[in-house]
matplotlib code that plots the C-alpha trace (Angstrom):
import matplotlib.pyplot as plt

x = [18.9, 17.1, 14.5, 11.0, 8.8, 6.6, 4.3, 0.6, -1.0, -3.7, -5.8, -7.2, -6.0, -9.3, -9.3, -5.7, -6.5, -9.7, -8.3, -5.1, -6.8, -10.1, -8.5, -5.8, -8.4, -10.5, -7.4, -6.1, -9.6, -9.9, -6.5, -7.3, -10.7, -8.8, -6.1, -8.7, -10.6, -7.3, -7.0, -10.7, -12.5, -10.5, -8.6, -11.9, -13.9, -11.3, -8.5, -10.0, -7.3, -6.7, -4.0, -5.2, -1.8, -1.6, -4.9, -3.6, -0.3, -2.2, -4.4, -1.3, 0.4, -2.5, -2.3, 1.4, 0.8, -0.8, 2.5, 4.2, 1.6, 2.2, 5.5, 3.8, 1.0, 3.6, 5.3, 2.0, 0.3, 3.6, 4.1, 0.7, 1.0, 4.2, 2.9, -0.6, -0.9, -1.8, -5.6, -6.7, -4.2, -5.6, -9.2, -8.2, -6.3, -9.3, -11.7, -9.6, -9.2, -12.9, -14.2, -11.7, -12.8, -16.5, -16.1, -14.4, -17.5, -19.6, -17.2, -18.4, -16.5, -14.5, -17.5, -19.4, -17.0, -13.9, -10.4, -11.8, -12.7, -9.2, -8.0, -10.5, -9.6, -6.0, -6.8, -8.8, -6.1, -3.6, -5.9, -6.0, -2.2, -1.9, -4.2, -2.5, 0.8, -0.4, -2.5, -0.1, 2.4, -0.2, -1.9, 1.5, 2.2, -1.1, -0.3, 3.4, 3.2, 0.5, 2.0, 3.0, 6.6, 8.1, 5.0, 5.6, 6.1, 3.0, 1.0, 2.7, 1.1, -2.5, -2.3, -0.5, -3.5, -5.5, -3.7, -4.9, -8.3, -8.8, -7.7, -10.1, -13.1, -12.4, -11.9, -14.7, -17.0, -15.8, -16.1, -19.7, -20.6, -19.0, -21.2, -24.4, -23.7, -22.2, -20.0, -20.9, -18.7, -17.1, -16.2, -17.9, -21.7, -23.1, -24.5, -21.2, -19.4, -22.2, -22.8, -21.6, -18.0, -19.1, -20.5, -17.2, -16.2, -19.5, -19.4, -16.3, -18.5, -19.9, -16.4, -15.2, -18.1, -17.1, -13.5, -14.2, -16.4, -13.5, -10.8, -12.7, -12.6, -8.8, -6.6, -3.2, -0.4, 1.7, 4.9, 3.5, 2.2, 5.6, 7.3, 4.8, 5.3, 9.1, 8.9, 10.4, 7.8, 9.7, 8.5, 9.5, 9.6, 10.4, 13.5, 14.7, 14.3, 16.2, 19.0, 19.4, 18.0, 18.9, 20.6, 17.5, 15.4, 17.6, 17.6, 13.9, 13.2, 15.2, 13.9, 10.5, 11.6, 11.4, 8.1, 6.5, 7.8, 6.7, 3.2, 2.5, 3.8, 1.7, -1.4, -1.4, 1.0, -0.1, -3.8, -2.8, -0.6, -2.8, -5.9, -4.3, -5.2, -2.7, -3.0, -2.8, -0.1, 1.6, 0.5, -0.5, -2.0, -5.5, -7.4, -10.8, -11.0, -13.2, -11.0, -7.8, -9.2, -10.4, -6.8, -5.5, -7.9, -6.9, -3.3, -4.0, -5.5, -1.9, -0.7, -2.9, -1.9, 1.8, 1.5, 0.3, 2.9, 5.7, 4.9, 5.8, 8.8, 10.1, 9.6, 11.5, 14.5, 14.5, 13.2, 16.5, 17.3, 13.8, 13.7, 17.2, 15.9, 12.6, 14.3, 16.6, 13.6, 12.1, 15.3, 15.0, 11.3, 12.2, 14.8, 12.4, 9.5, 9.2, 9.0, 5.6, 4.3, 4.8, 1.8, 1.4, -0.4, -2.4, -4.6, -5.0, -1.2, -0.7, -3.4, -1.8, 1.6, 0.2, -1.7, 1.4, 3.2, 0.5, 0.4, 4.2, 4.5, 1.8, 3.1, 6.5, 4.6, 3.1, 6.5, 8.2, 5.3, 4.3, 7.5, 7.5, 4.8, 7.3, 10.6, 10.1, 8.7, 11.6, 14.1, 13.0, 12.4, 8.9, 9.2, 9.7, 8.5, 5.3, 7.2, 10.3, 8.5, 5.9, 8.6, 10.6, 7.5, 6.1, 9.3, 9.8, 6.3, 7.7, 10.7, 8.9, 5.2, 4.6, 7.1, 6.5, 3.4, 4.7, 8.2, 6.8, 4.5, 7.4, 9.6, 6.8, 6.4, 10.2, 10.5, 7.6, 5.2, 7.7, 7.8, 11.4, 12.6, 9.8, 11.2, 14.7, 13.3, 11.9, 15.2, 17.0, 14.8, 15.4, 19.1, 18.9, 16.7, 19.1, 22.0, 20.1, 19.2, 22.9, 23.9, 21.1, 20.9, 18.4, 15.7, 13.6, 15.0, 14.7, 12.8, 10.0, 9.8, 13.5, 14.3]
y = [-12.8, -12.4, -9.8, -10.0, -12.8, -12.2, -15.2, -14.6, -14.1, -16.6, -13.8, -10.9, -7.4, -6.4, -9.5, -8.8, -5.2, -6.1, -9.0, -7.2, -3.8, -4.9, -7.2, -4.7, -1.9, -4.0, -5.0, -1.4, -0.1, -2.4, -1.3, 2.4, 2.0, 0.8, 3.5, 6.2, 4.6, 4.3, 8.1, 9.0, 6.3, 3.5, 5.5, 6.4, 3.2, 0.5, 2.1, 4.5, 6.2, 9.2, 10.2, 11.0, 10.3, 6.9, 5.9, 7.0, 5.1, 1.9, 2.3, 2.8, -0.2, -2.5, -0.9, -1.8, -5.3, -6.2, -5.4, -8.1, -10.6, -9.7, -11.7, -14.7, -14.3, -13.8, -17.1, -19.1, -17.6, -17.5, -21.2, -22.1, -19.5, -21.1, -24.7, -24.7, -21.4, -17.8, -18.0, -20.0, -18.2, -14.8, -15.9, -17.1, -13.9, -11.7, -13.8, -13.6, -9.9, -9.3, -11.5, -9.9, -6.4, -7.2, -8.7, -5.5, -3.7, -5.8, -5.8, -4.8, -1.9, -1.6, -0.3, -3.4, -6.2, -4.6, -5.8, -8.5, -5.8, -4.6, -8.2, -9.2, -6.0, -7.1, -10.6, -9.3, -6.8, -9.6, -11.4, -8.4, -8.2, -12.0, -11.6, -8.6, -10.5, -12.7, -10.3, -7.9, -10.3, -12.4, -9.4, -8.2, -11.6, -11.7, -8.3, -8.8, -12.5, -11.6, -8.4, -7.9, -7.5, -4.2, -3.2, -5.1, -2.0, -0.4, -3.6, -3.7, -0.4, -1.8, -3.5, -0.4, 1.7, -0.2, 1.9, 5.4, 4.1, 2.2, 5.3, 7.6, 5.2, 4.6, 8.2, 9.5, 7.1, 8.3, 11.9, 11.3, 9.8, 12.8, 15.1, 13.1, 12.6, 16.0, 16.6, 19.0, 21.3, 18.5, 16.2, 13.4, 12.9, 10.2, 8.5, 8.3, 7.0, 4.5, 3.0, 5.3, 4.2, 0.6, 1.3, 1.4, -1.9, -3.6, -2.1, -4.1, -7.2, -5.7, -5.0, -8.5, -10.1, -8.0, -8.9, -12.6, -12.6, -11.1, -13.4, -16.6, -15.9, -15.9, -18.5, -19.4, -17.4, -19.0, -18.5, -20.6, -23.3, -23.6, -24.0, -26.6, -28.5, -28.5, -29.8, -26.7, -26.3, -26.4, -28.5, -25.8, -22.4, -20.5, -22.5, -22.4, -18.6, -18.0, -20.3, -19.2, -15.7, -14.1, -11.2, -10.4, -10.6, -8.0, -5.7, -6.0, -5.2, -2.0, -1.0, -0.7, 1.0, 4.6, 3.9, 2.5, 5.3, 8.0, 6.5, 6.1, 9.5, 11.1, 9.3, 8.4, 11.0, 14.0, 13.2, 13.1, 16.2, 18.2, 17.7, 18.1, 21.4, 24.2, 24.4, 20.6, 19.0, 18.1, 20.9, 20.4, 22.5, 22.6, 21.7, 20.1, 16.4, 17.1, 19.8, 17.8, 14.6, 16.6, 17.9, 14.3, 13.0, 15.7, 14.8, 11.1, 11.9, 12.8, 9.5, 7.7, 9.8, 9.4, 5.7, 5.4, 7.8, 5.8, 2.6, 3.8, 5.7, 2.6, 0.6, 3.2, 4.3, 1.3, 0.8, 1.4, 4.8, 6.1, 5.0, 6.5, 10.0, 9.6, 8.4, 11.4, 13.7, 11.9, 12.6, 16.3, 16.4, 15.1, 17.8, 20.6, 19.2, 22.3, 24.6, 23.2, 21.9, 24.6, 26.6, 30.0, 33.2, 33.2, 30.1, 30.4, 30.5, 27.6, 25.6, 26.3, 25.1, 21.9, 21.2, 21.7, 19.3, 16.6, 17.0, 16.7, 13.9, 11.8, 12.4, 11.0, 8.1, 7.2, 7.4, 5.2, 2.7, 2.2, 0.5, -1.9, -4.0, -5.1, -4.6, -7.0, -9.9, -9.5, -10.3, -14.0, -16.9, -18.3, -21.2, -18.9, -15.6, -15.4, -16.2, -14.1, -10.9, -11.3, -11.8, -8.7, -6.6, -7.6, -7.7, -4.1, -3.4, -4.1, -1.8, 0.9, 0.8, -0.9, 1.4, 4.6, 5.9, 5.2, 6.5, 9.6, 10.2, 9.9, 12.2, 14.7, 14.7, 14.8, 18.0, 19.7, 19.6, 20.5, 17.9, 18.4, 15.1, 13.3, 14.8, 13.6, 10.1, 10.1, 11.3, 8.5, 5.9, 7.4, 7.1, 3.4, 2.8, 4.8, 2.6, -0.5, 0.8, 1.7, -1.9, -3.5, -4.1, -3.1, -5.8, -4.5, -7.0, -10.0, -13.0, -14.0, -17.4, -18.2, -20.7]
z = [-20.6, -24.0, -24.6, -23.2, -24.3, -27.3, -26.9, -27.3, -23.8, -22.8, -21.2, -23.1, -22.4, -20.8, -18.6, -17.4, -16.6, -14.8, -12.8, -11.7, -11.0, -9.3, -6.8, -5.7, -5.5, -3.1, -1.1, -0.8, -0.2, 2.8, 4.1, 3.7, 5.5, 8.5, 8.2, 8.2, 11.1, 13.0, 13.1, 13.3, 15.3, 16.8, 19.4, 21.1, 20.5, 21.0, 22.9, 25.4, 27.4, 29.6, 27.0, 23.5, 22.1, 23.8, 22.2, 18.8, 19.3, 20.2, 17.1, 14.9, 16.6, 15.5, 12.1, 12.0, 13.2, 9.9, 8.2, 10.4, 9.1, 5.5, 5.1, 6.6, 4.0, 1.3, 2.3, 2.4, -0.7, -2.5, -1.9, -3.4, -6.1, -7.3, -6.8, -8.0, -10.0, -9.6, -10.1, -7.1, -4.8, -5.9, -5.2, -1.7, -0.8, -1.9, 0.1, 3.2, 3.1, 2.3, 5.2, 7.7, 6.7, 6.8, 10.3, 11.6, 10.6, 13.0, 15.9, 19.4, 20.9, 24.1, 26.0, 25.0, 25.8, 27.3, 26.4, 24.1, 21.6, 20.8, 20.8, 18.1, 16.2, 16.3, 15.1, 12.1, 11.3, 11.2, 8.8, 6.6, 6.5, 5.9, 2.9, 1.4, 1.7, -1.0, -3.0, -4.5, -6.0, -7.6, -9.2, -10.4, -12.0, -13.7, -15.3, -16.2, -17.3, -19.7, -21.0, -24.7, -25.5, -24.5, -22.4, -19.2, -17.0, -18.4, -17.6, -14.2, -13.4, -13.5, -10.1, -8.8, -9.7, -7.1, -4.4, -5.5, -6.6, -3.3, -1.4, -3.2, -2.8, 0.9, 1.9, -0.3, 1.5, 4.9, 3.7, 2.6, 5.9, 7.6, 5.6, 6.0, 9.7, 10.5, 13.5, 16.2, 18.2, 20.2, 17.2, 15.3, 15.6, 17.8, 14.8, 13.1, 16.2, 16.9, 13.4, 10.6, 10.8, 10.1, 6.7, 4.8, 6.3, 5.4, 1.9, 1.1, 0.7, -2.5, -3.9, -3.0, -5.0, -8.1, -7.7, -7.4, -10.5, -12.5, -11.1, -11.6, -15.3, -15.4, -17.2, -15.9, -17.6, -20.4, -18.3, -15.4, -17.8, -19.5, -16.1, -15.1, -18.3, -18.0, -14.5, -13.0, -10.1, -6.8, -3.9, -1.4, -3.2, 0.0, 0.8, -2.8, -3.2, 0.1, -1.0, -4.6, -4.8, -1.3, -2.9, -5.1, -2.0, -0.2, -3.2, -3.7, -0.1, -0.2, -3.6, -1.9, 1.3, 0.2, -1.5, 1.7, 3.9, 1.5, 1.2, 4.8, 5.7, 2.9, 4.2, 7.9, 9.3, 7.3, 8.2, 11.9, 11.7, 9.4, 11.6, 15.0, 16.7, 16.7, 20.5, 21.2, 23.3, 20.1, 17.8, 14.2, 11.3, 12.6, 9.4, 9.7, 8.9, 5.8, 4.5, 4.8, 3.3, 0.3, -0.1, 0.2, -2.4, -4.8, -4.3, -4.8, -8.2, -9.2, -7.6, -10.1, -13.1, -12.5, -11.8, -15.4, -16.7, -15.0, -17.0, -20.5, -19.1, -17.3, -20.5, -22.5, -20.3, -17.9, -14.4, -12.6, -14.2, -13.6, -10.0, -9.3, -10.3, -8.5, -5.3, -5.4, -5.6, -2.5, -0.6, -1.5, -0.5, 2.9, 3.4, 2.6, 4.7, 6.8, 3.8, 3.1, 6.5, 9.1, 10.4, 8.8, 9.8, 6.6, 6.4, 2.7, 2.1, 4.5, 2.6, -0.7, 0.6, 2.1, -1.1, -3.2, -0.8, -1.2, -5.0, -5.3, -2.8, -4.3, -7.8, -6.7, -5.1, -8.5, -10.2, -7.6, -7.0, -10.7, -11.9, -8.9, -10.5, -13.1, -11.3, -8.4, -10.4, -12.9, -10.2, -10.0, -12.4, -12.9, -10.5, -7.5, -8.9, -6.7, -3.6, -4.3, -5.2, -2.4, 0.2, -0.9, -1.2, 2.2, 4.3, 3.1, 4.5, 8.0, 7.6, 5.7, 6.6, 9.9, 11.6, 9.7, 11.4, 14.9, 14.2, 12.6, 15.5, 18.0, 15.9, 15.7, 19.5, 20.1, 17.9, 19.8, 16.9, 14.2, 11.5, 10.4, 11.9, 10.0, 6.8, 7.7, 8.3, 4.8, 3.3, 5.2, 3.8, 0.3, 0.8, 1.6, -1.5, -3.7, -2.5, -3.4, -6.9, -7.5, -6.5, -8.6, -12.4, -15.1, -15.6, -18.5, -21.0, -18.7, -20.3, -17.9, -19.5, -18.8, -16.1]

ax = plt.figure().add_subplot(projection="3d")
ax.plot(x, y, z, "-o")
ax.set_aspect("equal")
plt.show()
């Protein structure tokens, strides 16, 4: 195809950045709030069990259930995004996510209404996944379809920045509550377990209002308007993309696999492993929750920095070449897991090694996640771009994200508390992604206006 389009975007640079960044920040914030509560609160309040591990597994299972709902959301929101436009679809996805998250914050617990409590939590979690299924792709299209020539990967990093920013806001809020409502000898304070954990969920309403205000000012992209004018809008985008672009769907799914596995191991698993007591049934590193979250937040700063760095690099050398090298580094990181994550006699030395692991892992996360905002949309033409990129992105979430926390927990248990099998799992995902990248083609010069 010819080089990237140079037509004048209908939306200003500031509007594109704000609309693609604010929405994904809200969406990822909502997801991370649940992820943190899944480790810290929900096993006790919604899944009381004689076995601590069983409660944690149940909490992670509900966490993973949202990933199953994401491809459904991708199909529904993708259909309307390719039929009626990006703007209305993005507003709907944001509203759905915000309402579901707010309602989790007012849910009664198991002690109040019994088994109905975890059932309602599951339903709202599915709603979160459904909404996120349509959110990312729309935000990525807002960025890339409005990007100047030669800067599509850079603009594609704007929605990707929502991930580290959302993580930092969510965990900082939980951390502040943990400090303001300090835990005692036996764990979290009564105030935190009674009402404090609800605050981050309720706070999402404020962020949703801001996101809606920004998105309602959007104008449809030039690429979509051209496709609409030419009569290229498909009656059934989902069926068409599976019929004509099935290979791109497969490649896109596996392009994202290592990214998903890496991210959920760096966040969920490391938080669980890092804060588990050294003398527990499945031993961990024994850090306090506050200490380890601070270490994660510091690492996520590098996630954000390298997400931005990846954009100009991908525009310069190409998405495929950059991702091949980054994926190879992810494979190596998995193979040296135990060099960084085994208990040490010196707590200071152990802390330094774990922090180095988090910085390196999150830096790789930024380098692999950043280019995806451009790469996946570039695999599909305008008429099915929303649907195609959303399906690939979210089917990968089942393979790489829904299963990752549960598989990691079982591998950790199987190895008696040693995380080496978890590292091997990460490397295996990296190998599959590397194969997909080698089978794929470079997309940086694809014309997004082409049919």
